[in-house]
C-alpha positions in Angstrom: 59.9 51.3 -88.6 59.8 47.3 -87.3 57.8 48.7 -84.6 55.4 50.6 -86.5 54.9 47.2 -88.6 55.3 45.2 -85.4 52.4 46.9 -84.0 50.0 47.4 -87.1 50.3 43.3 -86.9 49.0 43.7 -83.3 46.1 45.7 -83.7 45.4 43.4 -87.0 45.4 40.3 -85.0 43.4 42.2 -82.1 40.5 43.3 -84.5 40.7 40.4 -86.3 39.9 37.9 -83.1 37.6 40.3 -81.6 35.2 40.1 -85.0 35.5 36.3 -84.7 34.8 36.0 -81.3 31.6 38.4 -81.3 30.6 36.5 -84.8 30.6 33.3 -82.5 28.3 35.1 -80.2 25.8 36.4 -82.7 25.9 32.7 -84.0 25.3 30.5 -80.5 21.7 29.6 -79.8 20.7 27.3 -76.8 20.4 23.6 -76.7 19.9 21.3 -74.2 21.1 18.0 -72.7 18.7 15.1 -73.2 17.1 13.4 -70.2 16.3 10.4 -72.5 18.3 8.0 -70.7 18.5 4.4 -72.2 20.4 1.3 -71.0 21.3 -1.9 -71.4 20.1 -4.9 -70.3 22.2 -8.1 -70.7 21.9 -11.5 -70.0 24.9 -11.8 -67.3 27.0 -8.8 -65.5 29.5 -7.2 -67.7 29.9 -5.5 -71.3 30.9 -9.3 -72.5 26.7 -10.4 -72.0 24.8 -10.1 -74.8 21.7 -7.5 -75.1 18.3 -8.8 -73.8 17.0 -5.3 -74.0 17.3 -1.7 -74.1 15.5 -0.3 -71.5 14.0 3.6 -71.7 13.5 5.7 -68.9 10.6 5.1 -67.2 10.9 1.5 -66.8 9.6 -0.7 -64.4 11.6 -3.0 -63.4 11.2 -5.5 -60.1 14.8 -6.3 -58.6 15.3 -9.9 -58.0 18.9 -10.0 -56.8 21.2 -7.1 -56.3 25.7 -7.1 -56.0 27.9 -5.0 -55.9 27.5 -3.0 -59.8 24.5 -5.0 -60.7 20.9 -5.6 -60.3 18.8 -8.3 -62.1 15.9 -7.5 -63.1 13.1 -8.4 -64.2 10.2 -6.6 -67.1 6.4 -6.3 -66.3 6.6 -8.0 -70.1 8.7 -11.2 -67.9 12.1 -10.7 -69.5 15.2 -11.0 -67.0 18.1 -9.5 -67.0 21.1 -7.6 -65.5 21.7 -3.8 -65.4 24.0 -1.3 -63.6 22.9 -0.4 -60.2 24.5 3.1 -60.5 21.1 3.9 -63.3 17.9 2.6 -61.2 16.7 4.9 -58.8 12.9 4.2 -56.5 12.1 7.9 -57.1 9.6 7.9 -60.3 11.1 9.9 -63.4 10.6 13.2 -64.6 9.2 12.2 -67.2 6.1 10.3 -65.9 6.0 13.2 -62.6 5.6 16.0 -65.6 2.7 13.5 -67.5 1.2 12.8 -64.7 0.6 16.6 -63.4 -0.7 16.8 -67.7 -3.2 13.9 -66.9 -4.3 16.3 -62.9 -4.1 19.4 -65.1 -6.4 18.8 -68.1 -8.5 16.3 -65.5 -8.7 20.1 -63.3 -9.4 22.0 -66.6 -12.4 19.6 -67.4 -14.0 19.8 -63.8 -13.1 24.0 -63.5 -15.5 23.9 -67.0 -17.6 21.6 -65.0 -17.8 24.3 -62.0 -18.6 27.1 -64.6 -21.3 25.2 -65.9 -22.7 24.2 -62.5 -22.8 27.9 -61.0 -24.3 29.3 -64.7 -27.5 26.4 -64.5 -27.1 27.4 -60.5 -28.0 31.0 -61.6 -30.4 30.7 -64.3 -32.9 28.1 -61.0 -32.7 31.1 -59.2 -33.8 33.4 -61.7 -36.4 30.8 -62.4 -36.6 30.6 -58.8 -37.6 34.3 -58.4 -39.8 33.7 -61.1 -41.4 31.3 -60.1 -42.3 32.9 -56.0 -43.7 35.8 -57.8 -45.7 33.6 -59.6 -46.8 31.8 -56.6 -47.2 34.9 -54.7 -49.5 36.2 -57.2 -51.6 33.0 -57.4 -51.9 32.5 -53.7 -53.8 36.4 -53.6 -55.7 35.3 -56.8 -57.0 31.8 -54.6 -57.7 33.4 -51.7 -59.4 36.6 -53.6 -61.6 33.9 -55.5 -62.2 32.2 -51.9 -63.8 35.5 -51.1 -66.1 35.4 -53.9 -67.0 32.1 -53.9 -68.0 33.0 -49.9 -70.4 36.1 -51.5 -71.6 33.4 -54.3 -73.3 30.8 -51.7 -73.8 33.6 -49.4 -76.2 35.5 -52.0 -77.5 31.7 -53.5 -78.8 31.4 -50.0 -80.1 34.7 -50.1 -81.5 34.2 -52.3 -83.3 30.8 -52.0 -84.0 32.4 -48.3 -86.4 34.9 -50.8 -88.2 32.6 -53.1 -89.4 30.7 -49.9 -90.0 33.8 -48.6 -91.5 35.5 -51.5 -93.7 32.1 -52.5 -94.9 32.0 -48.9 -96.3 35.2 -48.8 -97.6 34.7 -51.9 -99.4 31.1 -51.3 -100.6 32.3 -47.9 -102.9 35.2 -49.8 -104.5 32.7 -52.2 -105.7 30.4 -49.2 -109.8 31.0 -49.6 -111.4 29.6 -45.3 
């Protein structure tokens, strides 16, 4: 009897544990470690010195002096102080790299829009060039036809003057009295 009671207790505890852990799994959510680092710039080497400024990740610093644990630095606005060496790197921070890449993406998007615009303009100019070439060829043919017609008109005008002169000469000979 006691064994049955122990067995029931064990089963009850096992089921309670399963439900407790499964509820924790269902309630789990994803979170991320922040990559924003804030360090202190102090008046001297050590935590006992006054904090001059809080420096965030990506702050550019000029190294003035170096020892084993600390660097004496100058910020872009001219403030000087000491920071722990372990937090300083010569590599650009990821946030700056990402910001630069985002700017590059925006620039490339703008350029691609310009390229598409230029391609459309090129296609329109090709179409216009085709129409103008056709019109130019038509005008050349018309010009050639008009030149031939002009030559014909000049020939007929010359022939007409010659004919009128010839007739005038014939008529005026007949009227002469000797």
